[in-house]
C-alpha positions in Angstrom: 117.0 97.8 88.8 118.3 101.4 88.7 122.0 101.7 88.0 124.2 101.0 91.1 121.0 100.4 93.2 122.5 97.3 94.9 125.6 99.1 96.0 123.6 102.0 97.4 121.2 99.6 99.2 124.2 97.8 100.7 125.7 101.1 102.0 122.4 102.1 103.7 121.9 98.6 105.2 125.4 98.8 106.7 124.4 101.9 108.6 121.6 99.9 110.3 123.8 96.9 111.1 122.8 94.7 108.2 124.1 93.5 104.9 122.9 91.7 101.7 125.8 89.3 102.4 123.9 88.1 105.6 120.5 87.2 104.1 119.5 85.0 107.0 120.0 87.8 109.6 118.1 90.2 107.3 115.3 87.7 106.7 114.7 87.5 110.5 114.4 91.3 110.6 111.9 91.2 107.7 109.8 88.6 109.4 109.8 90.6 112.6 108.6 93.7 110.8 106.0 91.7 108.8 104.6 90.4 112.1 104.5 94.0 113.3 102.3 94.9 110.3 100.1 91.8 110.6 99.3 92.5 114.3 98.1 96.0 113.2 100.5 98.1 115.2 101.8 99.9 112.1 100.7 103.2 113.7 103.8 103.1 115.9 106.9 104.8 114.6 108.7 101.5 113.6 111.2 103.6 111.6 113.1 104.3 114.8 114.2 100.7 115.1 117.3 100.0 113.1 116.4 96.4 112.2 112.9 97.6 111.1 114.5 100.2 108.9 116.8 97.6 107.3 113.9 95.2 106.7 111.8 97.9 105.1 114.5 99.2 102.7 115.6 95.7 101.7 112.2 94.1 101.2 109.0 96.2 101.5 110.3 99.2 99.8 111.7 97.1 97.0 108.4 95.3 96.4 106.6 98.6 96.4 109.1 100.1 94.0 108.5 97.3 91.5 104.7 97.6 91.9 104.7 101.3 91.5 106.9 101.2 88.4 104.0 99.5 86.6 101.7 102.3 87.7 104.0 105.0 86.5 104.7 103.2 83.3 100.9 103.3 82.7 100.9 107.0 83.7 103.6 107.7 81.1 101.9 105.9 78.3 98.6 107.7 79.1 100.4 111.1 79.2 99.0 111.4 82.7 101.7 113.7 84.1 102.2 115.9 81.0 100.6 118.9 82.8 101.8 118.1 86.3 104.0 120.7 87.9 103.8 120.2 91.7 103.6 116.7 93.0 102.7 115.7 96.6 103.5 112.3 97.9 101.2 111.7 100.9 102.4 109.0 103.4 105.6 108.9 101.4 107.7 106.6 103.6 111.0 106.3 101.9 109.6 107.6 98.7 109.2 104.4 96.7 106.6 106.1 94.6 109.0 108.8 93.6 111.7 106.3 92.8 109.2 104.7 90.4 108.2 108.0 88.9 111.8 108.9 88.2 112.6 105.6 86.5 109.5 105.6 84.4 108.6 109.2 83.8 111.9 111.2 83.8 111.5 111.9 80.1 108.1 113.6 80.8 110.0 116.2 82.9 113.1 116.4 80.6 112.7 120.2 80.1 111.2 121.0 83.5 111.8 119.8 87.0 108.6 119.3 89.0 108.4 120.7 92.5 107.9 117.8 94.9 106.5 117.7 98.5 106.7 114.6 100.6 104.5 114.1 103.6 104.9 111.5 106.4 104.1 111.2 110.1 107.6 109.9 110.8 110.6 112.3 110.9 112.9 109.2 110.8 111.4 108.1 107.6 111.8 111.5 106.0 115.5 111.6 107.1 116.2 108.2 105.4 114.1 109.3 102.5 116.4 112.2 101.7 119.3 109.8 101.0 117.2 107.8 98.6 115.8 110.8 96.7 119.3 112.1 96.4 120.4 108.8 94.9 117.5 109.0 92.4 118.4 112.6 91.7 115.1 114.0 93.0 114.7 117.2 94.9 111.8 117.3 97.4 110.8 119.2 100.5 109.9 116.7 103.3 107.1 117.7 105.7 106.3 115.8 108.9 102.6 115.7 109.6 100.7 114.9 112.7 97.2 114.3 111.3 95.5 112.5 108.4 93.8 115.6 107.0 94.9 116.5 103.5 94.1 120.1 104.3 97.8 120.6 105.2 98.9 120.0 101.6 100.7 122.9 100.0 98.2 124.8 97.9 100.4 124.5 94.8 100.1 120.7 94.7 98.3 119.8 91.5 99.1 116.0 91.5 98.7 113.9 94.6 100.2 110.4 95.1 98.7 108.2 97.8 100.4 104.8 98.0 99.1 102.3 100.6 97.6 104.9 102.8 93.9 105.0 102.0 93.4 101.9 104.2 94.6 103.9 107.2 91.6 106.3 106.9 88.3 105.5 108.8 86.5 107.4 106.1 87.4 108.7 102.6 89.6 111.8 102.7 88.4 115.0 101.3 90.6 115.9 98.3 91.5 119.6 98.3 90.1 121.6 95.4 93.5 122.5 94.1 94.4 118.9 93.4 93.9 118.1 89.7 95.3 114.5 89.5 95.3 111.5 91.8 97.5 108.4 91.7 96.0 105.9 94.2 97.7 102.6 95.0 96.4 100.1 97.5 97.0 96.4 98.5 95.4 93.8 96.2 93.1 92.6 99.0 89.4 92.3 98.8 88.7 95.0 101.3 91.3 97.5 100.1 90.5 96.9 96.5 86.8 97.3 96.8 87.2 100.4 99.0 89.3 101.8 96.2 86.6 101.1 93.6 84.0 102.7 95.8 86.2 105.8 96.1 86.7 105.8 92.3 82.9 105.9 91.8 82.6 108.7 94.4 85.1 110.7 92.3 83.2 109.9 89.1 80.1 111.4 90.7 82.1 114.5 91.4 83.0 114.8 87.7 86.5 113.3 87.9 87.7 111.1 85.0 89.2 107.7 85.2 92.4 107.3 83.1 93.6 103.8 84.2 93.2 101.0 84.5 89.6 101.8 83.4 88.9 102.5 79.7 85.5 104.0 80.4 83.8 106.5 82.7 80.9 104.4 83.9 80.5 103.2 87.5 82.7 100.2 88.2 80.9 96.9 87.3 83.1 94.9 89.7 81.9 97.0 92.6 78.3 97.5 91.6 77.4 94.1 90.1 79.3 91.9 92.6 79.6 91.8 96.3 83.0 90.2 96.4 85.0 91.1 93.2 87.7 93.7 93.1 90.1 95.0 90.5 93.8 94.2 90.9 96.9 94.2 88.6 99.6 91.6 88.4 103.3 92.5 87.8 106.0 90.2 86.4 109.4 91.3 87.6 113.0 90.4 87.4 114.3 89.6 90.8 118.0 90.6 91.6 120.2 87.7 92.7 120.4 89.0 96.2 116.6 88.9 96.5 116.6 85.3 95.6 119.1 84.6 98.4 116.9 86.6 100.8 113.8 84.6 99.9 115.6 81.3 100.6 115.2 82.3 104.3 111.6 83.6 104.0 108.3 81.6 104.0 106.8 83.9 101.4 107.6 84.1 97.7 107.1 87.0 95.3 107.4 85.5 91.8 104.7 88.0 90.7 103.4 91.1 92.5 99.9 92.4 92.7 98.3 95.7 93.5 95.2 97.7 93.1 95.4 101.2 91.6 93.6 104.0 89.8 94.7 107.1 87.9 92.1 109.9 88.3 92.0 113.4 86.9 89.7 116.4 86.6 90.8 116.5 82.9 89.6 114.2 80.2 92.0 111.4 79.2 94.4 112.4 76.5 94.6 108.9 75.1 91.1 107.9 73.9 90.5 104.3 75.0 86.7 104.2 74.5 85.8 101.0 72.9 88.9 99.3 74.1 88.8 96.4 76.5 91.1 95.9 79.5 92.0 92.4 80.7 91.5 92.4 84.4 91.8 88.7 85.3 93.9 85.6 84.9 92.7 82.6 82.8 90.0 80.5 84.5 89.7 77.0 83.1 86.1 75.7 83.2 84.4 72.7 81.8 84.8 72.8 78.0 86.0 76.4 78.0 88.2 79.1 79.5 87.2 82.5 80.8 89.1 85.6 81.6 87.7 88.7 83.3 87.6 91.9 81.1 86.3 95.4 81.6 85.0 97.8 78.9 82.0 99.5 80.5 79.3 99.3 83.1 78.8 95.5 82.7 80.8 92.8 84.5 82.0 90.5 81.7 84.4 87.7 80.7 86.2 86.9 77.5 85.7 83.2 76.8 86.8 80.6 74.3 85.9 76.9 73.8 88.5 74.2 74.4 87.6 72.5 71.1 88.8 75.6 69.2 92.3 75.2 70.8 92.7 78.9 71.0 95.6 80.3 73.1 95.1 84.1 73.3 97.9 84.4 75.9 96.5 87.5 77.5 97.8 89.0 80.8 96.2 91.2 83.3 96.5 94.8 82.2 96.5 94.1 78.4 94.4 96.4 76.3 92.6 94.6 73.4 90.4 95.6 70.5 87.7 93.0 69.7 85.5 92.7 66.6 83.0 90.0 65.6 82.8 88.3 69.0 79.6 86.5 70.0 77.8 88.2 72.9 76.7 85.7 75.5 75.2 86.4 78.9 78.1 88.1 80.8 80.5 86.7 78.2 82.2 87.7 75.0 82.9 84.5 73.1 85.8 84.5 70.7 86.8 82.0 68.0 88.9 81.8 64.9 86.4 84.1 63.2 87.0 86.8 65.8 89.2 89.8 65.0 91.0 90.8 68.1 94.4 92.3 68.8 96.5 93.5 71.8 96.9 97.3 71.7 100.3 98.8 72.5 100.2 102.5 73.5 102.8 104.7 71.8 105.7 105.4 74.2 
């Protein structure tokens, strides 16, 4: 966690009548807000309820912060923000995306401070957001919006962040011409994930470039060669002690976190990943072998290895790998002791 994060969180919770020292009471507020989301009434301004605010900042914002750190780490390694000067966070909420940007990408802006605009339909959220952005040493101009149209974006915005908001659109939003880069994050559900892949392909058709997690510029094989698959990432994270205490009173656990995301730009990727394979699935034991979903182009494929070879690649979702001398099977790339493959670590 960010230095002194727990202390700051506690100070904000106290304002809303809650405390990390009362996890059972806080857990009840979290379950109430979770039910609010599940019932599909999230269009209401739940930020005006003090218990909802406490629940959001102690649970939902924390999980989003951790998820988004993995996205902005990838953005840093890909040099995605190197030319970004004005950043817009659409549907910003409390600014979890910007917290993650600061923790992962501060060095990118070490000699220049980007101009930041945050947009949200809730004035209450923007008020609370100011406290958090000040804590993370970020300056931003908050703008309350009354419509879903991106046409109200400041014309200087060259980089647009949209985190967990695309699923609120009945049709894909029109990206303003002045926007050069997109960071899109959605829930790791089938519907949200596949909608994101479809939107990616739409942008590819309009001559945008995929930077991550894709290593290619072809149409997405998961979307085009399957009616049910979608691409999502898994994050391993270190829970703070107080979060463990909170989860003792909740029916849901968060040992790992999942999300779907894409980084898109009108500029070609700086880091050339052509020919590199991205691991996009967990290990799937089958009879006599193990498979793991991979992506490297327009074909839906799996990496596979036979049980009798006793291989243990130990690959995780998100890993980048270089493979040589594998055996091409129908929809599979079979590896053995004779295969030359390595996990690629991008220079930081």
